[in-house]
C-alpha positions as CSV (number, residue, x, y, z in Angstrom):
1,M,103.8,135.2,95.3
2,I,106.8,132.9,94.7
3,I,105.3,130.1,96.9
4,Q,102.0,130.3,95.1
5,L,103.7,130.2,91.7
6,Y,105.8,127.2,92.8
7,K,102.6,125.3,93.9
8,R,100.9,126.0,90.6
9,T,103.9,124.8,88.6
10,P,103.5,121.2,87.5
11,L,105.9,118.7,89.1
12,Y,107.5,117.7,85.8
13,V,108.3,121.4,85.1
14,Q,109.9,121.7,88.6
15,I,112.0,118.7,87.9
16,I,113.1,120.0,84.5
17,I,114.1,123.3,86.1
18,A,115.9,121.4,88.9
19,L,117.8,119.4,86.2
20,I,119.0,122.5,84.4
21,L,120.1,124.2,87.7
22,A,121.8,120.9,88.8
23,V,123.8,120.7,85.6
24,G,125.0,124.3,86.0
25,L,125.8,123.6,89.6
26,G,127.7,120.4,88.8
27,L,129.7,122.2,86.1
28,L,130.5,125.0,88.5
29,L,131.8,122.5,91.0
30,G,134.1,120.7,88.6
31,G,132.1,118.9,85.9
32,G,134.0,115.6,86.4
33,N,137.2,117.1,87.8
34,P,136.1,118.5,91.2
35,N,138.3,120.8,93.3
36,P,139.3,119.0,96.6
37,D,138.2,122.1,98.5
38,N,134.6,121.5,97.4
39,A,134.6,117.8,98.5
40,N,132.3,118.3,101.6
41,L,129.9,120.6,99.7
42,I,129.6,118.0,96.8
43,K,129.1,115.2,99.3
44,N,126.3,117.1,101.2
45,L,124.4,117.7,97.9
46,A,123.1,114.2,98.1
47,I,121.5,114.7,101.5
48,P,118.1,115.7,100.2
49,S,117.8,112.7,97.9
50,S,118.9,110.4,100.7
51,L,116.2,111.9,103.0
52,V,113.5,111.6,100.3
53,L,114.4,108.0,99.6
54,K,114.3,107.1,103.3
55,A,110.9,108.7,103.6
56,L,109.6,106.9,100.5
57,R,110.9,103.6,101.8
58,S,109.3,104.0,105.2
59,L,106.0,104.7,103.4
60,A,106.2,101.8,101.0
61,T,105.0,99.1,103.4
62,P,101.9,100.9,104.8
63,L,101.0,102.1,101.3
64,I,101.0,98.6,99.8
65,L,99.1,97.1,102.8
66,L,96.4,99.8,102.8
67,A,96.1,99.7,99.1
68,V,95.5,96.0,99.1
69,L,93.0,96.1,102.0
70,H,91.3,99.1,100.4
71,S,90.9,97.3,97.1
72,F,89.6,94.1,98.8
73,L,87.0,96.0,100.8
74,T,85.8,98.6,98.2
75,A,85.9,96.7,94.9
76,D,82.5,95.7,93.8
77,I,83.1,92.7,91.6
78,P,80.3,90.3,90.4
79,A,81.2,86.7,91.1
80,R,81.0,85.6,87.5
81,A,82.9,88.5,86.0
82,G,85.4,88.5,89.0
83,R,87.2,85.3,88.0
84,R,87.6,86.5,84.4
85,L,88.7,90.0,85.6
86,F,91.3,88.5,87.9
87,T,92.7,86.2,85.2
88,L,93.0,89.1,82.7
89,L,94.7,91.4,85.3
90,I,97.2,88.7,86.4
91,T,97.9,87.7,82.8
92,N,98.5,91.3,81.6
93,T,100.8,92.2,84.5
94,T,102.8,89.0,84.2
95,V,103.3,89.5,80.5
96,A,104.3,93.1,81.1
97,I,107.0,92.1,83.6
98,I,108.2,89.3,81.3
99,I,108.5,91.7,78.4
100,G,110.4,94.1,80.6
101,L,112.9,91.5,81.8
102,L,113.4,90.1,78.3
103,V,114.2,93.6,76.9
104,A,116.5,94.3,79.8
105,N,118.3,91.0,79.5
106,L,118.7,91.3,75.7
107,L,119.7,95.0,75.5
108,Q,121.5,95.1,78.9
109,P,121.3,98.9,79.1
110,G,123.2,98.9,82.4
111,K,126.4,97.8,80.5
112,W,126.3,100.2,77.7
113,Y,128.1,102.9,79.6
114,P,129.5,101.6,82.9
115,L,129.2,103.8,85.9
116,K,131.8,104.3,88.7
117,I,130.7,102.7,91.9
118,S,131.3,104.9,94.9
119,Q,132.4,103.4,98.2
120,G,129.6,102.4,100.4
121,T,126.8,102.5,97.8
122,S,126.8,98.9,96.6
123,S,125.7,95.9,98.6
124,P,125.8,92.2,97.8
125,V,122.8,90.9,96.0
126,K,121.0,88.3,98.1
127,A,121.4,84.7,97.1
128,F,118.2,83.0,96.1
129,D,117.1,80.2,98.5
130,P,113.6,78.9,97.5
131,W,113.1,76.9,100.7
132,G,114.4,79.8,102.8
133,L,112.0,82.1,100.9
134,L,109.1,79.8,101.7
135,Q,110.0,79.6,105.4
136,D,110.4,83.4,105.5
137,L,107.0,84.0,103.9
138,V,105.2,83.9,107.3
139,P,106.4,86.6,109.6
140,E,107.3,86.0,113.2
141,A,105.1,88.9,114.2
142,V,102.4,90.8,112.4
143,L,104.3,94.1,112.5
144,K,107.7,92.6,111.6
145,P,107.3,93.1,107.9
146,F,106.9,96.9,108.5
147,V,110.1,97.0,110.6
148,D,112.2,95.0,108.1
149,N,110.5,96.3,104.9
150,N,110.0,92.6,103.9
151,V,107.8,92.7,100.9
152,L,107.0,89.0,100.7
153,Q,105.9,88.9,104.3
154,L,103.9,92.1,103.7
155,I,102.2,90.5,100.8
156,F,101.2,87.5,102.9
157,V,99.8,89.7,105.7
158,A,98.0,91.9,103.2
159,L,96.4,89.0,101.4
160,A,95.4,87.2,104.6
161,F,93.8,90.2,106.2
162,G,92.2,91.4,102.9
163,S,90.6,88.1,102.1
164,V,89.2,87.7,105.6
165,L,87.9,91.2,105.8
166,R,86.2,90.7,102.4
167,I,84.6,87.5,103.6
168,L,83.4,89.1,106.8
169,K,82.0,92.0,104.9
170,E,80.0,89.8,102.5
171,Q,78.7,87.7,105.5
172,Q,77.5,90.9,107.3
173,I,75.8,92.2,104.2
174,E,73.9,88.9,103.9
175,E,72.9,89.2,107.5
176,G,71.9,92.9,107.1
177,R,74.6,94.1,109.5
178,R,76.8,97.2,108.9
179,D,79.6,96.6,111.4
180,Y,82.1,96.4,108.5
181,L,81.6,100.0,107.7
182,A,83.7,101.2,110.6
183,I,86.9,99.3,109.6
184,E,86.2,100.2,105.9
185,Q,86.1,103.9,106.8
186,I,89.3,103.6,109.0
187,I,91.2,101.9,106.2
188,E,89.9,104.6,103.7
189,I,91.1,107.4,106.0
190,L,94.5,105.8,106.7
191,F,94.9,105.1,103.0
192,Q,94.2,108.7,102.1
193,A,96.5,109.9,104.9
194,V,99.4,107.9,103.6
195,I,98.8,109.2,100.1
196,R,98.8,112.8,101.4
197,I,102.2,112.1,103.1
198,V,103.5,110.6,99.9
199,D,102.4,113.8,98.1
200,V,104.4,115.8,100.5
201,C,107.5,113.6,100.0
202,I,107.0,113.8,96.2
203,A,106.9,117.6,96.4
204,F,110.6,117.4,97.5
205,V,111.7,115.3,94.5
206,P,112.9,118.4,92.5
207,L,115.2,119.3,95.4
208,A,116.4,115.7,95.5
209,V,117.0,115.8,91.8
210,L,118.9,119.1,92.1
211,G,121.2,117.6,94.7
212,I,121.9,114.1,93.2
213,V,122.3,115.4,89.7
214,G,124.5,118.3,90.8
215,K,126.7,115.8,92.8
216,T,126.9,113.4,89.9
217,V,127.9,116.0,87.3
218,A,130.4,117.5,89.7
219,L,132.1,114.1,90.3
220,E,131.6,112.2,87.1
221,G,130.6,114.6,84.4
222,F,127.9,113.5,82.0
223,A,128.9,109.8,81.7
224,P,126.1,108.5,84.0
225,F,123.5,110.1,81.9
226,K,124.6,108.2,78.8
227,S,123.8,105.0,80.8
228,L,120.4,106.5,81.7
229,G,119.8,107.2,78.1
230,A,120.2,103.6,77.3
231,F,117.8,102.7,80.1
232,I,115.2,105.1,78.7
233,V,115.5,103.5,75.2
234,A,115.0,100.0,76.8
235,V,112.0,101.1,78.8
236,L,110.3,102.8,75.9
237,L,110.8,99.7,73.7
238,A,109.3,97.5,76.4
239,L,106.3,99.7,76.8
240,F,105.8,99.8,73.1
241,L,105.9,96.0,73.0
242,Q,103.3,95.9,75.8
243,A,101.1,98.3,73.9
244,C,101.4,95.9,70.9
245,Y,100.4,93.0,73.2
246,Y,97.3,95.0,74.3
247,L,96.2,95.7,70.7
248,T,96.7,92.0,69.8
249,R,94.5,90.9,72.7
250,I,91.8,93.4,71.6
251,H,92.0,92.2,68.0
252,F,91.5,88.5,68.8
253,G,89.5,88.8,72.1
254,S,86.9,91.5,71.5
255,W,84.6,93.0,68.9
256,V,86.5,96.3,69.0
257,E,88.5,97.3,65.9
258,I,92.0,98.5,66.5
259,K,92.2,101.7,64.4
260,P,89.0,103.2,65.6
261,F,89.9,102.2,69.1
262,L,93.1,104.1,69.0
263,N,91.4,107.3,67.7
264,Q,88.5,107.1,70.1
265,T,90.6,106.6,73.2
266,S,93.4,109.1,72.4
267,D,91.9,111.6,74.8
268,A,92.4,109.2,77.7
269,I,95.9,108.3,76.6
270,W,97.1,111.8,76.3
271,T,95.4,112.9,79.5
272,A,97.3,110.0,81.3
273,F,100.5,111.1,79.7
274,S,100.1,114.8,80.6
275,T,98.8,114.4,84.2
276,S,100.9,111.3,85.1
277,S,97.9,110.0,87.1
278,S,95.5,107.2,86.2
279,V,93.1,108.4,89.0
280,I,92.7,111.8,87.4
281,T,92.3,110.1,84.0
282,M,89.7,107.6,85.2
283,P,86.5,109.5,84.5
284,I,87.8,110.4,81.0
285,T,88.7,106.8,80.3
286,F,85.3,105.6,81.4
287,E,83.6,108.2,79.3
288,V,85.5,107.5,76.1
289,L,84.9,103.7,76.4
290,V,81.2,104.1,76.9
291,K,80.4,107.0,74.6
292,K,83.0,106.7,71.9
293,V,84.0,103.1,71.7
294,G,80.6,101.8,72.6
295,L,81.4,99.4,75.4
296,R,78.7,98.5,78.0
297,E,78.9,100.4,81.2
298,S,79.4,97.2,83.2
299,S,82.5,96.3,81.1
300,A,83.9,99.8,81.4
301,S,83.3,100.1,85.1
302,L,85.0,96.7,85.8
303,G,88.0,97.4,83.7
304,V,88.5,101.0,84.6
305,L,86.9,101.7,88.0
306,V,87.7,98.3,89.6
307,G,90.6,97.0,87.5
308,S,92.6,100.1,87.8
309,N,93.2,99.4,91.5
310,F,95.0,96.2,90.6
311,N,96.1,96.8,86.9
312,N,99.4,98.8,86.9
313,D,101.2,96.9,84.1
314,G,103.4,99.8,83.1
315,T,104.5,100.4,86.7
316,A,105.3,96.7,87.2
317,L,107.2,96.6,84.0
318,Y,109.2,99.6,84.9
319,E,110.1,98.4,88.4
320,A,111.3,95.0,87.1
321,M,113.4,96.7,84.5
322,S,114.8,99.2,87.0
323,A,115.9,96.3,89.3
324,L,117.6,94.5,86.4
325,Y,119.2,97.7,85.1
326,I,120.7,98.6,88.5
327,S,122.0,95.1,89.0
328,Q,123.8,95.4,85.6
329,V,125.2,98.8,86.6
330,I,126.7,97.5,89.8
331,G,128.0,94.3,88.1
332,S,125.7,91.9,90.1
333,N,123.5,90.4,87.5
334,L,120.4,88.8,88.9
335,T,120.0,85.1,88.3
336,L,116.8,83.7,86.7
337,A,115.5,82.6,90.1
338,Q,116.2,86.1,91.5
339,Q,114.3,87.6,88.6
340,L,111.4,85.4,89.5
341,V,111.4,87.1,92.9
342,V,111.4,90.5,91.1
343,V,108.4,89.3,89.1
344,L,106.5,88.3,92.3
345,T,107.3,91.5,94.2
346,S,106.6,93.7,91.2
347,V,103.2,92.3,90.7
348,F,102.1,93.1,94.2
349,A,104.1,96.3,94.6
350,S,102.3,97.6,91.5
351,V,99.0,97.2,93.3
352,G,100.3,99.5,96.0
353,A,101.3,102.1,93.4
354,A,98.4,104.4,93.9
355,G,97.3,106.5,90.9
356,I,99.4,109.5,91.8
357,P,102.5,110.9,90.1
358,Q,105.8,109.2,91.0
359,A,104.1,106.7,93.3
360,G,106.1,103.9,91.6
361,L,109.2,105.4,93.3
362,V,107.7,104.4,96.7
363,T,107.1,100.8,95.9
364,M,110.3,100.4,93.9
365,T,112.2,100.5,97.2
366,L,110.6,97.2,98.3
367,V,111.3,95.5,94.9
368,F,115.0,96.5,95.3
369,S,115.1,95.3,98.9
370,A,113.5,91.9,98.0
371,V,116.7,90.9,96.1
372,G,119.2,93.0,98.1
373,L,119.8,95.8,95.5
374,P,121.0,99.1,97.0
375,T,118.1,101.5,97.1
376,E,120.6,104.4,96.9
377,Y,120.6,104.0,93.1
378,I,116.9,104.9,92.9
379,A,118.0,108.5,93.4
380,L,119.7,108.2,90.0
381,L,116.5,107.0,88.4
382,V,114.6,109.9,89.8
383,T,116.3,112.1,87.2
384,V,114.4,110.4,84.4
385,D,111.4,109.1,86.3
386,W,109.4,112.3,85.6
387,F,109.3,111.3,81.9
388,L,109.1,107.5,82.2
389,D,106.3,107.9,84.8
390,R,104.1,109.6,82.1
391,C,104.8,106.9,79.6
392,R,104.0,104.0,82.0
393,T,100.9,105.8,83.2
394,A,99.6,105.9,79.6
395,I,100.3,102.2,79.4
396,N,98.5,101.6,82.7
397,V,95.4,103.3,81.3
398,M,95.7,101.5,78.0
399,G,95.8,98.2,80.0
400,D,92.5,99.2,81.8
401,M,90.8,99.9,78.5
402,T,92.1,96.6,77.1
403,V,90.6,94.7,80.0
404,S,87.3,96.5,79.5
405,A,87.2,95.6,75.8
406,L,88.0,91.9,76.5
407,L,85.3,91.8,79.2
408,D,82.8,93.1,76.6
409,G,83.3,90.0,74.5
410,Q,83.8,89.2,70.9
411,E,80.2,90.2,69.9
412,R,78.8,93.6,70.5
413,S,75.8,93.6,72.9
414,L,73.8,96.2,74.7
415,L,72.6,93.8,77.4
416,E,74.3,94.5,80.7
417,E,73.5,91.1,82.1
418,D,75.8,89.5,79.6
419,I,78.8,90.7,81.6
420,I,77.5,90.0,85.1
């Protein structure tokens, strides 16, 4: 009975309950003035979060690789519309990351309430070497990026194999062959298998929250959460600015009117916020765009069904801001060149952020590793990720709808061939 009730309880509710219990546990163990007799117990509280982070980091590389390969093989994009779709997706994601970095640089939430740095948690941020980065782009062995968790090498391998597999698929379709179906099915199965394992790891996030928050409150009291409050404010501001950017693009780039658009698509936005999953929201998003907004099915399908595989602007923005926030917290501010690396890795890492709750936590480990930030601090972000994940998922869905509206053009038309 208890197990069934636990499974039926939404993840965010589990995390909230874990937070409440963790605060009580932390206060019981000292609340900032711990008893030396409880030192070992307090130290061991962080073990669950450490194990969850290790598991997520190990899953990050196969998740991104398979997500990219899956998108290349399964996306059905007409040649004419494909170029415009690609341009819109890259533009939106890049603008999102730039907004995130600008807000983080201007507000500097990591410096509002400085945190105590525990021994062994910080590591030196990697110096930026553009020529070394270029030389390191090609791995010495195909499997080496998986062993080293090297995101740039992983991107190179994923794009190389994805592009070639797409070309081979198209050639075989022209020749009337179906050999490509075997590799497509294998990648589909592996992709779903990794997502299932990620789901299992995510299920232990409340336990990780209980441990890391309990340890933090016991050792440092509530000071760290003041800093996280500043981070939440910064992220919400950046997401709001990204939403304003979307509405501006819709106003000048499509026939859709802003006020009716917001009313007509509210179901999709609220569903995204409540479920924290763009995949679950996808059919609702498609339906409101076609039946309520009045977009052509071809525009809606490209923006929502295809574009959603690549368009995770809210996730990319959040990961970039998280990297800059943690660098501020540990006193190792990222240079402009290093922030460019964050931009590059966030763009591709967001592609691997499958439309499942908290998937951004998986790919964030690679973004941090790309510039040498300690992934241990991701455990601290887990305490607020349950809320911010909902906000960025809503922005992801809004980005999909924006792309659909822009693809539909500045003049309303019912002719499907106009888009393809």
